[in-house]
LUMDO-230621 format. One record per residue: y, z, x of N, C-alpha, C in turn; residue in one letter; residue number from 1. Coordinates in nm, 2 decimals. Each point is the difference from the previous one (the first is absolute). Layout:
<nuvexs>
<nuvex n_py="Y" n_pz="Z" n_px="X" ca_py="Y" ca_pz="Z" ca_px="X" c_py="Y" c_pz="Z" c_px="X" tormi="A" tifi="NUM"/>
...
</nuvexs>
This chain:
<nuvexs>
<nuvex n_py="-0.11" n_pz="0.00" n_px="0.12" ca_py="0.08" ca_pz="-0.01" ca_px="-0.13" c_py="0.12" c_pz="-0.01" c_px="0.08" tormi="M" tifi="1"/>
<nuvex n_py="0.11" n_pz="-0.07" n_px="-0.01" ca_py="0.15" ca_pz="-0.03" ca_px="0.06" c_py="0.06" c_pz="0.13" c_px="0.00" tormi="P" tifi="2"/>
<nuvex n_py="0.13" n_pz="0.03" n_px="0.09" ca_py="0.10" ca_pz="0.08" ca_px="0.00" c_py="0.11" c_pz="-0.05" c_px="-0.04" tormi="I" tifi="3"/>
<nuvex n_py="0.07" n_pz="0.05" n_px="-0.07" ca_py="0.16" ca_pz="-0.04" ca_px="-0.06" c_py="0.09" c_pz="0.08" c_px="0.05" tormi="Y" tifi="4"/>
<nuvex n_py="0.07" n_pz="-0.04" n_px="0.03" ca_py="0.14" ca_pz="0.05" ca_px="0.05" c_py="0.11" c_pz="0.02" c_px="-0.13" tormi="E" tifi="5"/>
<nuvex n_py="0.05" n_pz="0.09" n_px="-0.05" ca_py="0.12" ca_pz="0.01" ca_px="-0.11" c_py="0.13" c_pz="0.03" c_px="0.07" tormi="Y" tifi="6"/>
<nuvex n_py="0.11" n_pz="0.01" n_px="-0.06" ca_py="0.12" ca_pz="0.04" ca_px="0.02" c_py="0.05" c_pz="0.03" c_px="-0.13" tormi="A" tifi="7"/>
<nuvex n_py="0.06" n_pz="0.13" n_px="-0.02" ca_py="0.09" ca_pz="0.08" ca_px="-0.11" c_py="0.15" c_pz="-0.02" c_px="0.01" tormi="C" tifi="8"/>
<nuvex n_py="0.09" n_pz="-0.03" n_px="-0.09" ca_py="0.12" ca_pz="-0.01" ca_px="-0.03" c_py="0.07" c_pz="0.10" c_px="0.11" tormi="E" tifi="9"/>
<nuvex n_py="-0.06" n_pz="0.13" n_px="0.01" ca_py="0.03" ca_pz="0.11" ca_px="0.10" c_py="0.01" c_pz="-0.01" c_px="0.13" tormi="A" tifi="10"/>
<nuvex n_py="-0.10" n_pz="-0.12" n_px="0.05" ca_py="0.01" ca_pz="0.01" ca_px="0.12" c_py="-0.15" c_pz="0.04" c_px="0.06" tormi="G" tifi="11"/>
<nuvex n_py="-0.09" n_pz="0.07" n_px="-0.07" ca_py="-0.12" ca_pz="0.07" ca_px="0.03" c_py="-0.07" c_pz="-0.16" c_px="0.00" tormi="H" tifi="12"/>
<nuvex n_py="-0.12" n_pz="-0.02" n_px="0.12" ca_py="-0.10" ca_pz="-0.06" ca_px="0.01" c_py="-0.13" c_pz="0.05" c_px="0.00" tormi="D" tifi="13"/>
<nuvex n_py="-0.10" n_pz="-0.05" n_px="-0.09" ca_py="-0.12" ca_pz="0.06" ca_px="-0.02" c_py="-0.13" c_pz="-0.11" c_px="0.01" tormi="F" tifi="14"/>
<nuvex n_py="-0.09" n_pz="-0.01" n_px="0.04" ca_py="-0.12" ca_pz="-0.06" ca_px="0.00" c_py="-0.09" c_pz="0.02" c_px="-0.12" tormi="E" tifi="15"/>
<nuvex n_py="-0.08" n_pz="-0.11" n_px="-0.04" ca_py="-0.10" ca_pz="0.04" ca_px="-0.10" c_py="-0.11" c_pz="-0.08" c_px="0.00" tormi="V" tifi="16"/>
<nuvex n_py="-0.10" n_pz="0.04" n_px="0.00" ca_py="-0.14" ca_pz="-0.09" ca_px="0.00" c_py="-0.07" c_pz="-0.04" c_px="-0.15" tormi="R" tifi="17"/>
<nuvex n_py="0.04" n_pz="-0.15" n_px="0.01" ca_py="-0.06" ca_pz="-0.02" ca_px="-0.13" c_py="-0.08" c_pz="-0.12" c_px="0.01" tormi="Q" tifi="18"/>
<nuvex n_py="-0.05" n_pz="-0.05" n_px="-0.12" ca_py="-0.05" ca_pz="-0.13" ca_px="0.00" c_py="0.05" c_pz="-0.10" c_px="-0.03" tormi="G" tifi="19"/>
<nuvex n_py="-0.05" n_pz="-0.11" n_px="0.01" ca_py="0.06" ca_pz="-0.13" ca_px="-0.01" c_py="0.07" c_pz="-0.04" c_px="-0.15" tormi="F" tifi="20"/>
<nuvex n_py="-0.11" n_pz="0.08" n_px="-0.09" ca_py="0.04" ca_pz="-0.02" ca_px="-0.13" c_py="0.10" c_pz="0.11" c_px="-0.07" tormi="H" tifi="21"/>
<nuvex n_py="0.03" n_pz="0.10" n_px="0.07" ca_py="0.04" ca_pz="0.12" ca_px="-0.03" c_py="0.17" c_pz="-0.01" c_px="-0.06" tormi="D" tifi="22"/>
<nuvex n_py="0.07" n_pz="0.06" n_px="-0.07" ca_py="0.13" ca_pz="-0.04" ca_px="-0.04" c_py="0.05" c_pz="0.09" c_px="0.10" tormi="D" tifi="23"/>
<nuvex n_py="0.14" n_pz="-0.04" n_px="0.05" ca_py="0.07" ca_pz="0.03" ca_px="0.10" c_py="0.06" c_pz="0.14" c_px="-0.04" tormi="P" tifi="24"/>
<nuvex n_py="0.04" n_pz="0.07" n_px="0.11" ca_py="0.07" ca_pz="0.14" ca_px="-0.04" c_py="0.14" c_pz="-0.03" c_px="-0.03" tormi="V" tifi="25"/>
<nuvex n_py="0.04" n_pz="0.07" n_px="-0.16" ca_py="0.12" ca_pz="-0.05" ca_px="-0.03" c_py="0.13" c_pz="0.13" c_px="0.05" tormi="S" tifi="26"/>
<nuvex n_py="-0.07" n_pz="0.14" n_px="0.00" ca_py="0.09" ca_pz="0.10" ca_px="0.05" c_py="-0.05" c_pz="0.08" c_px="0.15" tormi="E" tifi="27"/>
<nuvex n_py="0.06" n_pz="0.03" n_px="0.06" ca_py="0.02" ca_pz="0.10" ca_px="0.13" c_py="-0.05" c_pz="0.10" c_px="-0.06" tormi="C" tifi="28"/>
<nuvex n_py="-0.12" n_pz="0.07" n_px="0.05" ca_py="-0.05" ca_pz="0.11" ca_px="0.01" c_py="0.04" c_pz="0.14" c_px="0.05" tormi="P" tifi="29"/>
<nuvex n_py="0.13" n_pz="-0.04" n_px="0.04" ca_py="0.08" ca_pz="0.11" ca_px="0.09" c_py="0.13" c_pz="0.06" c_px="-0.12" tormi="R" tifi="30"/>
<nuvex n_py="0.05" n_pz="-0.14" n_px="-0.03" ca_py="0.18" ca_pz="0.01" ca_px="-0.09" c_py="-0.03" c_pz="-0.07" c_px="-0.14" tormi="C" tifi="31"/>
<nuvex n_py="-0.15" n_pz="-0.05" n_px="-0.02" ca_py="0.01" ca_pz="-0.03" ca_px="-0.11" c_py="0.08" c_pz="-0.15" c_px="-0.06" tormi="R" tifi="32"/>
<nuvex n_py="0.08" n_pz="-0.05" n_px="0.12" ca_py="0.08" ca_pz="-0.12" ca_px="-0.03" c_py="-0.08" c_pz="-0.15" c_px="0.03" tormi="R" tifi="33"/>
<nuvex n_py="0.08" n_pz="-0.07" n_px="-0.08" ca_py="-0.11" ca_pz="-0.14" ca_px="-0.01" c_py="-0.01" c_pz="-0.04" c_px="0.16" tormi="P" tifi="34"/>
<nuvex n_py="-0.13" n_pz="-0.06" n_px="0.03" ca_py="-0.04" ca_pz="-0.02" ca_px="0.11" c_py="-0.03" c_pz="-0.17" c_px="0.02" tormi="S" tifi="35"/>
<nuvex n_py="0.00" n_pz="-0.08" n_px="0.11" ca_py="-0.06" ca_pz="-0.13" ca_px="0.02" c_py="-0.05" c_pz="-0.02" c_px="0.16" tormi="R" tifi="36"/>
<nuvex n_py="-0.10" n_pz="-0.06" n_px="-0.04" ca_py="-0.08" ca_pz="-0.02" ca_px="0.08" c_py="0.08" c_pz="-0.09" c_px="0.13" tormi="R" tifi="37"/>
<nuvex n_py="-0.01" n_pz="0.06" n_px="0.10" ca_py="0.01" ca_pz="-0.05" ca_px="0.17" c_py="-0.09" c_pz="-0.11" c_px="0.04" tormi="V" tifi="38"/>
<nuvex n_py="0.04" n_pz="-0.14" n_px="0.04" ca_py="-0.08" ca_pz="-0.05" ca_px="0.07" c_py="0.05" c_pz="-0.04" c_px="0.12" tormi="Y" tifi="39"/>
<nuvex n_py="-0.06" n_pz="0.02" n_px="0.10" ca_py="-0.03" ca_pz="0.01" ca_px="0.14" c_py="-0.07" c_pz="-0.12" c_px="0.06" tormi="R" tifi="40"/>
<nuvex n_py="0.00" n_pz="-0.05" n_px="0.12" ca_py="-0.09" ca_pz="-0.12" ca_px="0.07" c_py="-0.11" c_pz="0.08" c_px="0.02" tormi="P" tifi="41"/>
<nuvex n_py="-0.14" n_pz="-0.10" n_px="0.00" ca_py="-0.09" ca_pz="0.04" ca_px="0.05" c_py="0.01" c_pz="0.02" c_px="0.18" tormi="A" tifi="42"/>
<nuvex n_py="-0.07" n_pz="0.12" n_px="0.03" ca_py="0.00" ca_pz="0.01" ca_px="0.16" c_py="-0.11" c_pz="-0.13" c_px="0.09" tormi="P" tifi="43"/>
<nuvex n_py="0.02" n_pz="-0.02" n_px="0.06" ca_py="-0.09" ca_pz="-0.11" ca_px="0.07" c_py="-0.06" c_pz="0.05" c_px="0.16" tormi="V" tifi="44"/>
<nuvex n_py="-0.08" n_pz="0.02" n_px="-0.04" ca_py="-0.12" ca_pz="0.05" ca_px="0.14" c_py="-0.04" c_pz="-0.11" c_px="0.05" tormi="I" tifi="45"/>
<nuvex n_py="-0.02" n_pz="-0.03" n_px="0.12" ca_py="-0.03" ca_pz="-0.10" ca_px="0.08" c_py="-0.15" c_pz="0.08" c_px="0.07" tormi="Y" tifi="46"/>
<nuvex n_py="-0.12" n_pz="-0.04" n_px="0.00" ca_py="-0.10" ca_pz="0.05" ca_px="0.06" c_py="-0.06" c_pz="-0.06" c_px="0.10" tormi="K" tifi="47"/>
<nuvex n_py="-0.11" n_pz="0.01" n_px="0.08" ca_py="-0.01" ca_pz="-0.10" ca_px="0.07" c_py="0.06" c_pz="0.01" c_px="0.15" tormi="G" tifi="48"/>
<nuvex n_py="0.03" n_pz="-0.13" n_px="0.10" ca_py="0.02" ca_pz="0.00" ca_px="0.12" c_py="0.17" c_pz="-0.03" c_px="-0.04" tormi="S" tifi="49"/>
<nuvex n_py="0.03" n_pz="-0.06" n_px="-0.10" ca_py="0.16" ca_pz="0.02" ca_px="-0.02" c_py="0.00" c_pz="-0.16" c_px="-0.04" tormi="G" tifi="50"/>
<nuvex n_py="0.09" n_pz="-0.05" n_px="-0.13" ca_py="0.03" ca_pz="-0.09" ca_px="-0.09" c_py="0.08" c_pz="-0.09" c_px="0.11" tormi="F" tifi="51"/>
<nuvex n_py="0.09" n_pz="0.05" n_px="0.08" ca_py="0.13" ca_pz="-0.10" ca_px="0.09" c_py="-0.12" c_pz="-0.10" c_px="0.14" tormi="Y" tifi="52"/>
<nuvex n_py="-0.04" n_pz="0.12" n_px="0.04" ca_py="-0.12" ca_pz="-0.06" ca_px="0.13" c_py="-0.08" c_pz="-0.08" c_px="-0.06" tormi="T" tifi="53"/>
<nuvex n_py="-0.09" n_pz="0.01" n_px="-0.08" ca_py="-0.09" ca_pz="-0.08" ca_px="-0.04" c_py="0.03" c_pz="-0.11" c_px="-0.08" tormi="T" tifi="54"/>
<nuvex n_py="0.13" n_pz="0.02" n_px="-0.09" ca_py="0.03" ca_pz="-0.13" ca_px="-0.06" c_py="0.09" c_pz="-0.09" c_px="0.03" tormi="D" tifi="55"/>
<nuvex n_py="0.10" n_pz="0.04" n_px="0.10" ca_py="0.11" ca_pz="-0.08" ca_px="-0.03" c_py="0.02" c_pz="0.04" c_px="0.19" tormi="Y" tifi="56"/>
<nuvex n_py="-0.03" n_pz="0.05" n_px="0.08" ca_py="0.02" ca_pz="0.01" ca_px="0.13" c_py="-0.03" c_pz="-0.12" c_px="0.08" tormi="A" tifi="57"/>
<nuvex n_py="0.05" n_pz="-0.02" n_px="0.09" ca_py="-0.04" ca_pz="-0.14" ca_px="0.08" c_py="-0.11" c_pz="0.01" c_px="0.06" tormi="R" tifi="58"/>
<nuvex n_py="-0.10" n_pz="-0.09" n_px="0.01" ca_py="-0.13" ca_pz="-0.02" ca_px="0.07" c_py="0.02" c_pz="0.03" c_px="0.10" tormi="K" tifi="59"/>
<nuvex n_py="-0.10" n_pz="0.06" n_px="0.09" ca_py="0.01" ca_pz="-0.01" ca_px="0.19" c_py="-0.10" c_pz="-0.10" c_px="0.04" tormi="Q" tifi="60"/>
<nuvex n_py="0.05" n_pz="-0.12" n_px="0.08" ca_py="-0.05" ca_pz="-0.07" ca_px="0.01" c_py="-0.19" c_pz="0.06" c_px="0.13" tormi="P" tifi="61"/>
<nuvex n_py="-0.06" n_pz="-0.09" n_px="-0.05" ca_py="-0.16" ca_pz="0.08" ca_px="0.06" c_py="0.03" c_pz="-0.04" c_px="0.17" tormi="S" tifi="62"/>
<nuvex n_py="-0.08" n_pz="0.05" n_px="0.07" ca_py="0.01" ca_pz="0.01" ca_px="0.18" c_py="-0.04" c_pz="-0.16" c_px="0.04" tormi="A" tifi="63"/>
<nuvex n_py="-0.06" n_pz="-0.09" n_px="-0.06" ca_py="-0.02" ca_pz="-0.11" ca_px="0.02" c_py="0.10" c_pz="-0.08" c_px="-0.04" tormi="G" tifi="64"/>
<nuvex n_py="0.04" n_pz="0.00" n_px="-0.10" ca_py="0.14" ca_pz="-0.05" ca_px="-0.08" c_py="0.14" c_pz="0.03" c_px="0.08" tormi="A" tifi="65"/>
<nuvex n_py="-0.02" n_pz="0.11" n_px="0.10" ca_py="0.13" ca_pz="0.01" ca_px="0.06" c_py="-0.02" c_pz="-0.03" c_px="0.14" tormi="N" tifi="66"/>
<nuvex n_py="-0.06" n_pz="-0.04" n_px="0.03" ca_py="-0.04" ca_pz="-0.06" ca_px="0.17" c_py="0.05" c_pz="-0.13" c_px="-0.05" tormi="S" tifi="67"/>
<nuvex n_py="-0.09" n_pz="-0.05" n_px="-0.07" ca_py="0.02" ca_pz="-0.17" ca_px="-0.05" c_py="0.14" c_pz="-0.01" c_px="-0.01" tormi="G" tifi="68"/>
<nuvex n_py="0.09" n_pz="0.08" n_px="-0.05" ca_py="0.13" ca_pz="0.01" ca_px="-0.05" c_py="0.11" c_pz="-0.03" c_px="0.11" tormi="A" tifi="69"/>
<nuvex n_py="-0.05" n_pz="0.12" n_px="0.10" ca_py="0.08" ca_pz="0.00" ca_px="0.12" c_py="-0.01" c_pz="-0.10" c_px="0.09" tormi="S" tifi="70"/>
<nuvex n_py="-0.13" n_pz="-0.07" n_px="-0.01" ca_py="-0.09" ca_pz="-0.13" ca_px="0.12" c_py="0.14" c_pz="-0.10" c_px="-0.06" tormi="S" tifi="71"/>
<nuvex n_py="-0.01" n_pz="-0.01" n_px="-0.14" ca_py="0.09" ca_pz="-0.15" ca_px="-0.03" c_py="0.18" c_pz="0.05" c_px="0.00" tormi="S" tifi="72"/>
<nuvex n_py="-0.01" n_pz="0.12" n_px="-0.04" ca_py="0.16" ca_pz="0.05" ca_px="0.06" c_py="0.05" c_pz="-0.04" c_px="0.12" tormi="S" tifi="73"/>
<nuvex n_py="-0.09" n_pz="-0.01" n_px="0.12" ca_py="0.05" ca_pz="-0.01" ca_px="0.12" c_py="-0.02" c_pz="-0.11" c_px="0.07" tormi="S" tifi="74"/>
<nuvex n_py="-0.09" n_pz="-0.09" n_px="-0.09" ca_py="-0.01" ca_pz="-0.16" ca_px="0.02" c_py="0.14" c_pz="-0.09" c_px="-0.07" tormi="S" tifi="75"/>
<nuvex n_py="0.05" n_pz="0.06" n_px="-0.12" ca_py="0.07" ca_pz="0.00" ca_px="-0.09" c_py="0.15" c_pz="-0.01" c_px="0.10" tormi="S" tifi="76"/>
<nuvex n_py="0.02" n_pz="0.08" n_px="0.09" ca_py="0.13" ca_pz="0.05" ca_px="0.01" c_py="0.00" c_pz="-0.04" c_px="0.16" tormi="S" tifi="77"/>
<nuvex n_py="-0.11" n_pz="-0.06" n_px="0.05" ca_py="0.01" ca_pz="-0.09" ca_px="0.15" c_py="0.02" c_pz="-0.16" c_px="-0.04" tormi="S" tifi="78"/>
<nuvex n_py="-0.02" n_pz="0.00" n_px="-0.14" ca_py="0.03" ca_pz="-0.17" ca_px="-0.05" c_py="0.12" c_pz="-0.02" c_px="-0.01" tormi="S" tifi="79"/>
<nuvex n_py="0.10" n_pz="0.09" n_px="-0.04" ca_py="0.13" ca_pz="-0.04" ca_px="0.01" c_py="0.08" c_pz="-0.02" c_px="0.12" tormi="P" tifi="80"/>
<nuvex n_py="-0.06" n_pz="0.08" n_px="0.09" ca_py="0.05" ca_pz="0.03" ca_px="0.15" c_py="0.03" c_pz="-0.11" c_px="0.08" tormi="A" tifi="81"/>
<nuvex n_py="-0.15" n_pz="-0.12" n_px="-0.03" ca_py="0.06" ca_pz="-0.12" ca_px="0.09" c_py="0.05" c_pz="-0.11" c_px="-0.08" tormi="P" tifi="82"/>
<nuvex n_py="0.01" n_pz="0.03" n_px="-0.12" ca_py="0.08" ca_pz="-0.13" ca_px="-0.12" c_py="0.16" c_pz="0.04" c_px="0.06" tormi="S" tifi="83"/>
<nuvex n_py="0.05" n_pz="0.12" n_px="-0.02" ca_py="0.10" ca_pz="0.04" ca_px="0.06" c_py="0.07" c_pz="-0.03" c_px="0.13" tormi="S" tifi="84"/>
<nuvex n_py="-0.13" n_pz="-0.01" n_px="0.08" ca_py="0.10" ca_pz="-0.06" ca_px="0.17" c_py="-0.02" c_pz="-0.11" c_px="-0.04" tormi="S" tifi="85"/>
<nuvex n_py="-0.09" n_pz="-0.10" n_px="-0.03" ca_py="0.00" ca_pz="-0.13" ca_px="-0.02" c_py="0.16" c_pz="-0.06" c_px="-0.05" tormi="S" tifi="86"/>
<nuvex n_py="0.06" n_pz="0.07" n_px="-0.09" ca_py="0.09" ca_pz="-0.03" ca_px="-0.09" c_py="0.11" c_pz="0.03" c_px="0.11" tormi="S" tifi="87"/>
<nuvex n_py="-0.02" n_pz="0.11" n_px="0.10" ca_py="0.12" ca_pz="0.05" ca_px="0.08" c_py="0.00" c_pz="-0.18" c_px="0.13" tormi="D" tifi="88"/>
<nuvex n_py="-0.13" n_pz="-0.04" n_px="0.01" ca_py="0.03" ca_pz="-0.11" ca_px="0.09" c_py="0.04" c_pz="-0.10" c_px="-0.04" tormi="D" tifi="89"/>
<nuvex n_py="0.06" n_pz="0.00" n_px="-0.12" ca_py="0.04" ca_pz="-0.16" ca_px="-0.05" c_py="0.17" c_pz="-0.01" c_px="-0.01" tormi="D" tifi="90"/>
</nuvexs>
């Protein structure tokens, strides 16, 4: 059974455990003034290794992919050097 939070006109806050089909509480149990249900957002609880780290974080490259990327970056960095030196010769 859910717990509902209520507030009265005098500023008293109280909680009542009610079923889904029960009528809302119409008066405060302390002062007998009219009360109304207070709506609050439901809390979000993340369990496990984490929401951000498992779903949205950047993926770390594997060891094989990392060594291949470094060799391609070294060859690409050596390629522009000769082409720029050949343009200086002109």
